[in-house]
C-alpha positions in Angstrom: -23.1 -35.8 38.2 -24.0 -33.1 35.7 -23.3 -33.3 31.9 -21.3 -30.7 29.9 -19.7 -27.5 31.1 -16.2 -26.9 32.3 -14.4 -29.5 34.3 -11.9 -28.7 37.0 -8.3 -29.3 35.7 -9.4 -30.0 32.1 -7.7 -28.5 29.1 -4.4 -26.7 28.6 -3.3 -24.1 31.2 -4.0 -20.5 30.1 -1.2 -18.9 28.1 0.8 -22.1 27.4 -0.4 -22.6 23.8 1.2 -21.6 20.6 0.8 -17.9 21.1 1.9 -17.7 24.7 -1.2 -15.9 25.8 -5.0 -16.4 26.1 -6.8 -16.8 22.8 -10.3 -16.2 21.6 -12.2 -18.1 18.9 -13.4 -16.0 16.0 -15.5 -16.7 12.9 -13.9 -15.8 9.5 -15.5 -16.1 6.1 -13.9 -19.0 4.2 -13.0 -16.6 1.4 -10.7 -14.7 3.8 -9.3 -17.6 5.8 -6.0 -17.8 3.8 -5.4 -14.1 4.2 -6.2 -14.2 7.9 -3.8 -17.2 8.5 -1.1 -15.4 6.5 -1.5 -12.3 8.7 -1.2 -14.4 11.9 1.9 -16.3 10.6 3.6 -13.1 9.6 2.6 -11.3 12.8 0.3 -9.0 10.8 3.2 -8.0 8.4 4.9 -5.9 11.1 8.6 -5.3 10.4 11.2 -3.9 12.8 11.9 -0.2 12.5 15.5 0.6 13.8 15.8 3.7 16.0 18.8 5.1 14.2 18.2 6.4 10.6 20.6 5.3 7.9 22.9 8.0 6.6 23.4 8.3 2.9 26.8 9.8 3.3 29.9 8.7 5.4 29.1 5.5 7.4 28.9 5.8 11.2 29.2 3.2 13.9 25.7 2.5 15.4 24.1 0.2 17.7 21.2 -1.7 16.2 18.2 -0.9 18.4 14.7 -1.7 17.3 12.5 1.3 18.0 9.2 -0.4 17.3 7.5 -2.8 14.9 5.7 -1.2 11.9 2.7 -2.4 10.0 3.3 -1.2 6.4 -0.4 -0.9 5.9 -0.5 1.7 8.7 2.1 3.8 6.9 1.2 3.2 3.2 -2.6 2.8 3.3 -5.0 5.5 4.5 -8.2 4.1 3.2 -8.0 0.4 2.7 -11.4 0.0 1.0 -10.4 2.5 -1.7 -6.7 1.6 -2.2 -5.1 -0.6 -4.8 -1.7 -1.3 -6.2 -0.6 -1.1 -9.8 2.6 -2.1 -11.5 4.4 0.5 -13.6 5.2 -0.4 -17.3 7.2 2.2 -19.2 9.4 5.3 -18.4 7.1 8.3 -18.8 7.4 9.2 -15.1 11.2 8.6 -14.5 11.9 12.2 -13.6 9.3 11.9 -10.8 11.2 8.9 -9.4 8.7 6.3 -10.8 10.5 3.6 -12.8 9.5 0.5 -14.7 8.5 -2.3 -12.4 7.6 0.0 -9.4 4.4 -0.6 -7.5 2.2 2.5 -7.1 -0.2 2.8 -4.2 -3.4 4.5 -5.5 -6.3 5.8 -3.4 -9.6 6.2 -5.2 -11.0 8.3 -2.3 -8.5 11.2 -2.7 -9.7 13.9 -4.9 -7.5 14.4 -8.0 -6.3 17.9 -7.8 -3.9 20.0 -9.9 -0.2 18.8 -9.9 -1.1 15.4 -8.3 0.1 12.2 -9.9 -3.0 10.1 -11.0 -3.9 6.8 -12.6 -6.2 7.6 -15.5 -8.0 5.5 -18.1 -7.6 7.1 -21.5 -9.4 5.5 -24.4 -9.5 2.2 -22.5 -5.8 2.1 -21.5 -4.3 2.9 -18.0 -1.7 5.6 -17.7 0.2 7.3 -14.8 0.7 11.0 -15.3 0.8 14.3 -13.4 -2.6 16.1 -13.6 -2.5 19.6 -14.9 -5.8 21.7 -14.6 -5.7 25.0 -16.5 -8.9 27.0 -16.8 -11.0 24.7 -19.0 -8.2 22.4 -20.1 -7.1 19.1 -18.6 -3.6 17.9 -19.4 -1.8 14.7 -18.5 1.9 15.5 -18.1 4.6 13.0 -18.4 7.7 13.4 -16.1 10.0 12.5 -18.9 11.4 15.3 -21.2 11.1 13.2 -24.2 7.4 12.9 -24.0 4.8 15.6 -24.8 1.7 16.4 -22.6 -1.6 14.8 -23.5 -4.4 17.3 -23.8 -7.8 15.7 -22.9 -10.5 16.5 -25.5 -14.2 15.8 -25.4 -13.9 13.0 -27.9 -11.6 11.0 -25.7 -12.9 8.4 -23.2 -11.2 9.8 -20.1 -11.6 8.8 -16.4 -9.3 9.4 -13.4 -9.2 6.2 -11.4 -7.2 7.4 -8.3 -4.5 9.5 -6.9 -1.0 8.0 -6.4 -0.1 8.2 -2.7 3.2 6.2 -2.7 5.7 4.4 -4.8 7.3 1.0 -3.9 10.6 0.7 -5.8 11.6 -2.9 -6.1 15.2 -3.6 -7.1 
C-alpha cells in the first residue's frame, strides 16, 4: 500500500463547502490578509443595482428588480494604485456640490488641466479648489462666492497632488 496522495472517497464532496462551489488555495501576504478576508465576507463589496432608476419627482409604482451587482471600485476607481480618498473640511466648494464631511476620490495619474477640481498642497496645507490656468498664471478658484481666488506665486510652496474624480456625500 502506497503512502500519501489522494484516497478514494476521502474529503468533502466538491461544491458542498462554505462557498457552494470548488475552491482554490492561494497565498496572501499577511499584511493583506485582513483586507482579503473582508472582501470575501462582503462578496467583494458588490451592492445590488436596481433596474429601475429612482425618480426625483412624482413617485411611481415599481417592481424591485435587481439588474446586477455592482462593485463600487469598478465605478469610482479607474487607477487603484494612484487613487486615494480625502475628507473635506470647510465650505470653499459648496457651489460645486462639495460639502463639509464629503469624501473626495482623487486620482494622481490624471493630468490636472484647466477647470478641473484638484487637491493641492499650498505652503504645506491641503486644499481643494478648481484649477484655472491663464497664460502664465495659475489660480485656485473657490466655488463659494464669499471667497477670493488664490493666485499662485513663485514664492509659494505649491504642488498639485491629484485630480478629483468623484464625491461621496455622506448624510
